[in-house]
Phi, psi and omega in degrees: 000303181221123176242130175236129183226126173051047184282127181227141177218129181238140169245095188064237178271356181272130178266116178271322177224133189239072171072048182268148179222143178193167178227137174237124182275166180301133179062020178266092182300123187233139176236136173260123178246148177174155178291171176305135179087007183276346178110005185298309183293321176301318179299311180296323176301320179289314182297332179280345184091003179290317176260121184252342183265104179199173176246151179110189185239130169237119186227111168275157180302118178090351180225144177244168183290353174287349179239061187299325179291339181272312184289332179296339179288344177281343187242132169258146187226131175242100179293164182294322182245077178274129177275126182247146174280102190296333182279351179286149168280153180302320178298323177295321180295316180298319180295322182293310180293319179296321179294323177296316187277323189234357185084178184281120176216178180283104186294316182298324178296318180295322179294319181295330181290335182256087187301329182295333176289317178295326182294335179286347183084012183298330181295341181285341180238017179295333182274357181268155175288148182301327179299337182268355182276148172278175188296319179298315180296322179297316179297316178297322179296316180294321179293316179302317181300320181284326182293330180300336177279356181052057181291152173289326182228134173242118181260128179227124176266120179054063183295336184257003183304127175081359183272150171286166183299322180288328178288325176297320176299318181292317180294321177298319179297318179297313180296323176298327183287344181250004184300328180274357181265336185204166175268111184275127175232119186232164179221144178197160173261000178232154185265344187300132177096347188263346193301325182264006185256319198274129170264346175213140175233139180231124182258128179250146173208122180055041175083002182239154174278122182249358175268160179281155178298137181062014177272127179250123180305329186267359182260349177056050179278329183224153178051041187278345183232154168229153175242124184252131182238150166245120186227162172253091184190182179251158178301325179298312180294323179298312180298322178295322184287323190254002187292338181252009177281118181299136177101347179269124178266256179278158176231125177243156183233144175220147174287135180276152175291341179271134185300133174073000179259150181244133173267131182240133176246117178258116177273123191254129180245033176225153176276349180291151175276111183250020180297323179297316180297322179294317179297315181295323179295322179294319180296316180300331182256012179056045179254110177290128175258118180268339179200142174221128177210146178269146179221144174281132176272125184283161175303324178300319178292321176300316180299316180296322178298317184292324184262002174072024179261000000 
């Protein structure tokens, strides 16, 4: 569906994207996560055809980046900061966007054909002015307008930005209902709302992909557990003791609330139970362990590890 190879984008001496490559299959809902300045919005601008000056390859099925005016017609794009004409009615906005994308047709008939749009309740506020709509309704209206064009790809920057938790649930349900109608590609600096949506997640940081290929933050394939210890020792001795224990990745240290004790977090990248190996390594280095417990690492923690936050 979409192939991107060695994509690079520079703004003067600033590198926005530094040679990223990935593949997205048809109807494979994908989210790009990363902190501000990681390159997410620049990437969506390129995939939408809005930004044409870049290096590398962007290839939709049947179209190459040498034909930007053609392949961009396959993708609809909703930027994070879309300017709306507040005095317009929601129905006028849909007709305006629909007319640009598909020409003049019976709008109400098209909405009825797309049951997922009626299920959102969008027809209940089509007669209201945009200024009277809440943020969730505005977002639903913009998505509905683009969906009526039946795009092969729908790009959305920050779909949950500014929404309350109950509104995030409603928006997530709406997006799940359209997953089989288009290929959803989204970007955000937060994970909330995406867990039941994404078939692929890609983490960006400083213009580079920092997640592993085919790794989904919400599937817990790697670094899914940590083992936390309370020990009477120094960080140097801890690293010496555990550096050769198979399955231990990174090691972090925190001061314990108990005097003279150190809290150690061992990030584990194996499904095997390695507590015995950890205990034996501690014994060999004369490190007293006062507490050992396993903990599940959340997708948010994985994300923070990858982006260095």
